[in-house]
N, C-alpha and C positions, 0 to 999 in steps of 0.2 A: 940182321933180324929178318925173318921171312914175313912176307905180306899175309896178314890174317883178317884184315878188316876192309871192307868194300864200300866206297862212297861213290855216289853219282852226284854230278853238279851240273845244273841248268845254266848255260852260258847265254841264253837269249832272253830277250824281253825286259832286261834292266835298263838303268840310266847309262851305265858304262858298256864299253864295247866288249864283245867276247874275249878279245885279246887280254884287256885289262883283268877280267875276271880269271882268265886261265893263268895269269901270273900269280894270283892269289893260290890257285890250286897248286902251282909248282912249289910255293913257299911252303905250303902245308904238308906236301910230299917230302920235302927236304927235312923238315922239322920232325916228321913222323914216318920212319922207314917201314912201319908195319901197314901203311895205307896203300890201298890200290884205287885210284881214282879214274871214274869214267866221265870225260867232259861231253856234254851232250850239246851239238851245235848243228845249224844247217851246213850243208856242204860248201856253200860260197862262203859263209862266215869262218869255217875251218882252215880256210887258205892262209888266213893271217896268223894262224896259231902254230908255232913251231915248238914241239915238246923238245926239251933239252935231252941230249943223248943219254945222260947219266940217269934220267928219270924215265927212259923208254919202257922199262919192265913195270914202272908203277902207274903211269899215266897213259890212258888210251882214249881215243876219239870214238864217239858215237854219234851216227848221223840222225838228223830229224828233218824232215821236208816242210814243216810248219812252224810257226811262231805265234804265240798268244800275245797280243799287246795288253798294256796296262789299262787301256780305255775300252776294252771288250767285256761283254756281259759273261761273268764266269761260266755258269753251266752250260750256256749255249756254246761258248767257245770250245769248251772241253768236248762237248759232243760233236761239234762241226769239224774240230781238228784233232782227230785222234793221234796223228803223227806229229804233233806240236812237241817241242822239246820238253816242256813241263809235263805233258801227258806220257811221253816216252819214260821220263825219268820215274814217274810215279808207278807206271806199269812195271818197271824193273824192280822197284821196291816191293809192289804187291806180290810179284811173282817169287820173290826171295833172291833174286839174281844180285842184288847189292843189299847190304845192311842198313845203309842210311841214304837219304836223298836231301840235297841242299839246293833250295831255289831262291832267288831274289826276284823272281817274276810276278806276275799278277796273284796277289794274295787269295782273292776269292777264287780264281780258277785252281789254285794249288789245294784249297780246302774241298772243293767240288771234286777234283781228281782224286784225291785222297779217299773221300767217301766212297767214290765209284770203284776204285781200282786196288785199295788197300783194305778198306772197311774200319769200322768203328769197334772199339772195346765194348762188351756189354756192362753196364746198362747206358753207355753214353749214345747220344742221339746228335749231339752238336759238339765237334772237336773245338778246341780252343788254344789260341796262341799264348803261351805263358813266357814271360820274360823275368830274369832275375835282375834286380836293380838294387844299387846301393842305398843303404839309410845310415844315419848317424852312428849306430851302433853295430852294424853289420850288413845284412842284405835281406830282401824280401822278394817273394814271387807275385807278379801281377798278371792276372788274366780275366778277361780276354783282351788282347791288345789289337783286335783287327779281323778275326775270323767270322764273328757274328754281329752284325749291326743291330738286328731286332731280336730281343731274347724275351722268353717266358720265364716266370718265376722258377720253374723246375730246371731251366738251363744254368741259373746261377748256383743251384744246387750241385748240379753235375760239375761245373767249374771248381767248386768248393771241394768236392770229394776228389777230383783229379789233382788239384793244387796241393791238398793235404797229403795226398799219396807221394807226390813228386818231392814236396819240401822234405818229408820224412826219410824216403828210400834214396834220393840223389842229394839232395842238399844237406842232410844229415841233422835236421831240426826235429827234436823230440817233442811230439804233441804239439805242432805248430798252431799258433793263434790265427783264426781265420776272421776276416772282417769284411764288410760289405761297404764299398765306396758309396757315398751318400752326400748330400748337402747339409747334413746335420747328424748328430750323434743320437738323437732321439728315435725311437721306433716308428713314431708317426710322421717323420720327415720323408720327403721324396714322392716319387710317383707311385701310382697303385701297384705297378710291377714291382718296384723296390720294396713296398711295404709287404707284399705278399712273399716275396723272396726272402725277407727279414724273418718272417714266421717260419718259413721251410727250413732255414739255416738254424734257426733257434731249437727247432725240434729234432734236428738231424744229429747223429753221433759224431759230432765234430766239437772242437774246442773254439766255439763262435764267441767273439768279444764284442759283437755287435756292430754298428755303423762306424765308420771312420771318415773324416773329412781330408780333402786332398792335402791340405797344409800339414797334416800328421804323419803323412807317408813316410817321409824322410826322417822322422823322429823315432822310427821303430814302433810304431803303434801296433803293428801285426806282422805276422810272419807270411801269411797267404793273404792277398786283397783280391776280391772278385768284383768285376763290373762287367757290363756289355762291351762289345768290341768297338762300338762307336766312341763311347766316352774313353775307354782304354787307349785307343788309338791316339785321339787328340791328346790325352795326358801325357803319353809316351813321347810324342813329336814335340809338344810343348816343353818337356823337359829337356829334349835333346837341344832345342833352341835356347833355352835358359841357360844350360851349361855352355854352350858356344858363346853366348853373350857375356857370361861371367869371366870366361877364359880371356875373351878379347879385351874386356875392360881391365882385366889384371894386367895384361901385357902393355896396354897403353899406359897405364899408371906408372909401370916400371920405367917407362921411357920419358916421363915428365921432365926430369932434370938429372944432373950428375949424382945426387944423393940416392934418388929412386933407381937409377941405374946401377949403383953400387950394391943397394939393397938386394936389386934383382939377382946380381951375381952371387951374393951369399945365400940367397934363398933358392937359387937355380934347382938344386936336387929336389926340394919340397914342392917347387912349383911345377916341376917335370911330373912328379908323382900325382899332384891334383889334376894336372891336364890329362894324365892317363886316366884317371878316375872319372873324368868329366867326358871323356871321348866315347860317344856311342859306338864307334868301330871296335873298340876294345871288347865289346859284348858280342859281336859277330852276328849271331841270330837266335831265334827262339824256337823252342820245340812246339811242334804241333802236337798237343795232348789229346788223347782220346782215340787215336788210330793204332792199328796194330803193328806198327813199325815205327822206325825213327824218320821223322821228316823235319828238317830245320828250314824256317822261313827266315830269310835274310832280307834286310833293308833293301828296297829298290835302288837306292843310290849307293850301294856297297861298292867300294873300291877293292882294290887287290887285298889290302890290309885287312878289311872286313870279312872278305870271303875266306881268307886263310884262317881267321878266328872262327867263322862259321862252320868250317870243315872241322876244326878243332873240337868245337862244341858237339858236332855230331858224333865224333869219334868217342868223346867222353860219355856220351849219353849211351852209346852202344856198349862200352865196355862196363858201364855201371848198370847194365841190363835195365834200363829205365822203363821201357815199355812193359817188360814182364813184371817188374816190381809194382808198377802203377795198376797193372791188371789184377795181380793178386790182391792188393789193398782194395781195389774196387769190390772184387768179389767178397772180400771179409766184411765190408761195410754192407753190401746188399744181404748177406747172410744174417747180419746183426739185426738189420731192419725187418727181416722175414720173420725173426723169432717172436 
């Protein structure tokens, strides 16, 4: 199969070494022969990366002289470090030299660089990170999970419009139910911002089903759930921790005595499936919705497995023409509102 899809991967600024992340890229390249992957790293870091000979046509190194750390102020870092790996990748994306960009680096810097070098889809002013999560009956889309800590009511509306477009066109959910994450179901609950956002969502051309509480998310109360990036990120990481806790508890219980060990052997295929469903690495990364090209934000703690999956997510989004479909949906909504 000929190479038809180009992805850039930022190897710097995450918890694991560039070598570990590169292994994820190699795994993705083996799984998807149609991929061309540009690994962005500093010259010094690249010395420990050896591209397998059989992947030399698919995987190339691109050098950057700077790195943005997790503790740096995003916008300032992007402006002061124009040759940082994250910025280099976003420039490649904005110029059309790659079809998608994956970064496990500083999320705020990724959003700032995307806004500067890729640009937002009209009428979006705040891109949002959207992640697909499982619930009891299927899956739902949660946004924002980290791009915007402070939000105005109109930003919640933008998130809902982008989320609806993505759920319809990429996830295949017809007329997705949209909900606002809040501390109660009643419209009078929450902060002043949440109350104003509720009114905006209620009057928008959306299938808005009202407020939803955190405990109802995994029961399938909505297909698209909107919140600000502060709450969304805490919710996401709490869910990761709870999943890990449940999995460890199950494994410990299975080792209690010979009866539980036997039960564990009998249930092994089902437990393995459950473990996979609870493993955040299986979800790879989340698209940054609202910009003019495909960018996948990966977890800062991503290992090779998570990176391979994040690259696969990027590939799926490009093949699905996610950005174009979201843009079309947004314009349709804007036209409806203008009438």
